[in-house]
N, C-alpha and C positions, 0 to 999 in steps of 0.2 A: 382691716385684716384681723382675724381672731387670734387669740394667744396660741391656740393649737396650730393654726396655720403658720404663725411666726416661728414656732418651735420646729415644725417640720421643715420650713424653709432654711432655718439655721442649721439643722442637722444635715440637710441636703448640701448646704454650702460647705460644711465641715467635711462631708464625704467627698465633695468635689475637690476640696483642698488636698485631702489625703490621697485621693486617686491620682491627681495630677503629680503630686510629689513622688509617687512610686512608678510613674509611667516610664517605659523604656526610653533611654536617651536617644537623641539624634546626634550626629557627629559631623564635625568639619574634618577634612582630610588634608594632611600636609605631605607632599612628596619629599622624602628625605634626600633625594638627589640634590635638592637645593642647598643642602648643608655642605656638600663636597663637590662643587662644580668642576674642580680639577681632577677628580677621581670618579671613575665609572664603576658600577657594580659593587658598591660597598654593601655588605650584608649586615644590617642592623637586626639583632636577635634578642637582646636583653634590655630591660627597662626597669627602673626602680621608682619608688614613691616620690623622689625628688625631681622626677622628670628627666633624669640623666639616662643616657643610653650607651651601650657598648656594641661594637660591630667589628667586622674584620674585612680586610681587603687583600687581594692576592699578592700585591707588592708592598703596600704601605703597612701591612700587619694589622694589629689591633688598634682600634680608634675609640676614644672616649669623647662623648658629647656632654659638655658640662657648662652651665652658665652661658649658653649661647656660643660657645667656642668648641672647636675640634682639637683634641690633644692626642697625638700619636704616642702610643705606649711602648713602641719598639719591641713588641712581642709578636711571635708568629703563631702562638697557640690560639685555640678557639675558646672564647668566653662561654662558660656554661651557666653561671649564676652571678648575680650582681645585687648586693644588699643596699639598704638605704644610707649607709655610711660611705658608700663608694668602694667597698672591698669587693673583690671578684675572685672567682675560682675558674681555673683554666685546665685544659688538657694539653700536654706537650708530649712529643716523642723524644726520648732522651738519646744519648749517643749510642746506647746499646740496642736501640730499636724498640724499646718498650714504651708504651703509653703510660704516663703518670699524671697525677693531679697536683696542681700548684695553687697556692693561695697568694694573691697579690693584695696588699693593703692599699688603702686610699693614698698613702704617702709613697708608694712605689716599692715597698719591701716585698720580696718574693721568696716563698719557702715551699718546699715540697711537702705534701701530706705524708706523714710517716706511715710505715707499715703497721699492721695490727700485731698483737703479741703472737698470733699464729703465723705471721709472715705474709698475710694478705696485703697486697698493695692496691690502692684505689686507682684503677686505670681509666675509669669513666666517671667524672664528677657530674652531679646533676643540679645541685643547688646549695645555697648557704643562707644563713639567717643573720640578723643584726649582731649576734654574739660571735660571729665568725665560726659557727659550727657548720660543717660541710657533710653532705651525704653523697654517696656514689656507689659504684659497684666495682668489683674485681673478680678474678677467677682463681679457683683452686681445683686442680685436676679437671679442668674443663667446665666446672660448674660455677655459675654466677654466685657471688656473695654480696650481701647487703652490708654496707660499711657506713659508720658514723664517726667523724672526727670532731672531738670536743675537748677543750681544755688541754690541748697538746697531745691527746691520745686518740688513736684510731681503734674503734671497737667493731668486731664482727657481730652483727645483730642476731645471727643464727637464722633458723627457719621455723616454719610451722610443722615440721616433721619430714619434709623432703630434703633433697640435696641443694636446691637452688632458691635464691631470693634476691630481690633488688629493691633498693630504697629509691623512691621517686619524688617524694614531697617532704617538706620540713617547715615548721612554723617557728615563731620566735620563742615559744615555750620549750622548744627542743623535741617536740613530738614528731615522729617520723611515720610516714605511710609508704606503702609499696605493694609488691606482690611476692608470694612465696608458694612453693610446692608444699602440699600437705602429706604426701606419701612418696617414698623413694621410688623413682622410676615412673611416676604417674605423669609427669610433665604437664600437669594441670595447674594453672595459675589461680591463686586465691588472694584477695586483698587482706592486708594486715595493717594494724596500727601499733606502734612501738612507743611506749612511754614508761618512765620509772623503771627502766631496765627490763621490761617485759614485752614480748611480742604477742599480740592477740589477733585472732581471726575476726574480720569484719563480716558479720553474717549478712549475706545477700543471696537472693534466689538465683539458682542456676550456676553452672561452672564457667571457668575462663574469665575471671574478672580481676582488674588491677585498680588499686588506689593510686591516683595520679597526683593529687595535691591536697593540701590542707591549709586553711587560713587560721588566723589567731583566735577565731571564735570556735574552733574545733570542728568546722564544717569540712567534710572530706568529699572530694569528687571521685567517683568510682565508675570505671568503664567496664561494661560487659562486652567483650570483644565482638565486633561485627554485629552489635545489636543496639543497645542504648546506654545511657548514663544514669547515675543516681547522685544525689547529694545525701550523704550520711551524716547525721548528727545525733549523738546520745542514743544510738540504737534505732533511730527513726530514719526511714528512707523516703526521699522524694524523687520520683522518676522524672528524668529530663529526656524528652523525646520530641523531635521535630515532627509535626503532623505530615504525613505523606512521604517521609524519608525512610529509606530502608535501614540505614545505620546512622546513629547519632553518638558522637564521642566528644567528651569534655576535654579541654586543654588546660585552663587556668581558672582559679577562683581567687577573688580578692576579699578584703575585710569588709566590703559592703555586701557581700554575698552574691555579687555578680559573677557569672560564669561565662566564659567564651569557649567555643569549640567549633566543630565542623560536622556536617551531615552529608550523607551520600544519597542521592535520589537519581531519577532518570535524567535530571538536568545537570548532573555532575556533582562535584564536591562544593559545598557552600558553607562559609563560616557564619556563625550566629552569636547572638547575645541573649543571655537568660537572666532574669531578675524577678524575684517575688512571684513566681508562677507564670510570668509572661516570657515569651520567646519570639524572636524575630531574626530573619536573615539580615546580616550587616548591609547587604546591598540595598535594602529597603530603608536603612536608617541614616544614610549618608547624604548630606545636603550639597547640592550643586556639584556633583562629582562626575568626572569623565573616566572613572576607574571602576574596575570590578575586583573586589577583594577575593583572593584565592586561599590564603593561609593566614592563621593567627599565630603569633609567637609568644606574646607576653601581655600582661594586664596589670595595671597598678591601682592603688587605692583612690586615685582621682578619676578612675574609670577610663584612663587612656589605654588604647590598644595599639600594640606594635604588630604590624601585619605586612604581608606581601600582596601586591595588587597588580593587575594587568591594565595598562593604559588603553585608551581607545585605538591607538595605532598598533596594538599588539605587543609592545615592549613591556617588560616587567619592572616594577619599582617597589622599594621598601617604603612604607607609609606609616604615619602616626595618625590615629583617629582620636580626636579630642571631643568630649561631650560639648555640644553646642549650648549657648545661652538660650533659655526658653524664648519662644516667639512672643511678640507683644500680646497676641490673643491669650496665650497661656498665663502671662502676668495678669491680664485683665480678669481671667477666671479666678486666679488666686486672690486678687484684691476683692473681687466680688464675693467670694466665699467668706473672707474675713469681714467685709462690710455687713453681710447678712447676720453674722454672729454678733457684731457690735450693735446692730439694730435690735436684735432679740434681747441682748443684755440690758440695753437702755429701757426697753419696753417692760421687761421683767422688773427692773428696779422701780419704775414708775408705778406699776401695779402694787408692788409690795409697800410703797409709801402710802 
């Protein structure tokens, strides 16, 4: 074999290695009903990077799955966000009939999110980060307000010029994304990013868009309502659109740059996974499954997906999708690519001598 042939083979092996490493994952499915055989219809909706989950049950209240065990928290509120330290934010209805947001630390201390200096109270929490900063929304004179709780203080983030705004995503740097009106009475939503005390418009083509989430890399998922999604980063847009679907909407993004969401087509609503320009329906990525995934709720940095699925018998289940270990053939390709590179290096050294 000539040196040029060896070089080309080595490069091909390296490309094969890189291509395999970035292939969309396959998943194994766990029916979460197995965690609580004595309880039916537990709704698991939040997941963190430690693999812990929170859910709710009509009579048992809020449940925490941690270290292989189920812990009842003796709370009746709905968990809205769950960070990597085990802190969570909830919505409760108080004795006066008002919905308020509460922070529960990992050790069980519960405190109400205080009102802003303008008297705005956070009625709907959306998320929290590892620093226990919380985002959510409230109402003032019937108009939604975007709120951030940080260092014991709740701040109204303002708007881009209209009356209403809502905060929907938050990363560990404290950067907030969401939507805002830009003109009073326009009722047209536009995506924003809020950092260093300033709210800025995210420039995207077309009206009616919302920034749904942001990761620690500064990648933002933006949905144009009833159309498609984008990934925004440093002013650059990448379109996320499932081929053949009428509508594609993103739900979550993790620190690997993976995005999950759902698309609407003639076949109905189907959840998908997107990574590095590749996109596939989750139904086609699950190994040995007798389930059809209908909704996605959360995504962590290990690539695990918390979802709702329909069993073959028509009943519904909450499920956890975990990236599967690569098949033996995949490992063989990886080893082959590395082996070709090693051959090329030895041959190169021999020629140089």
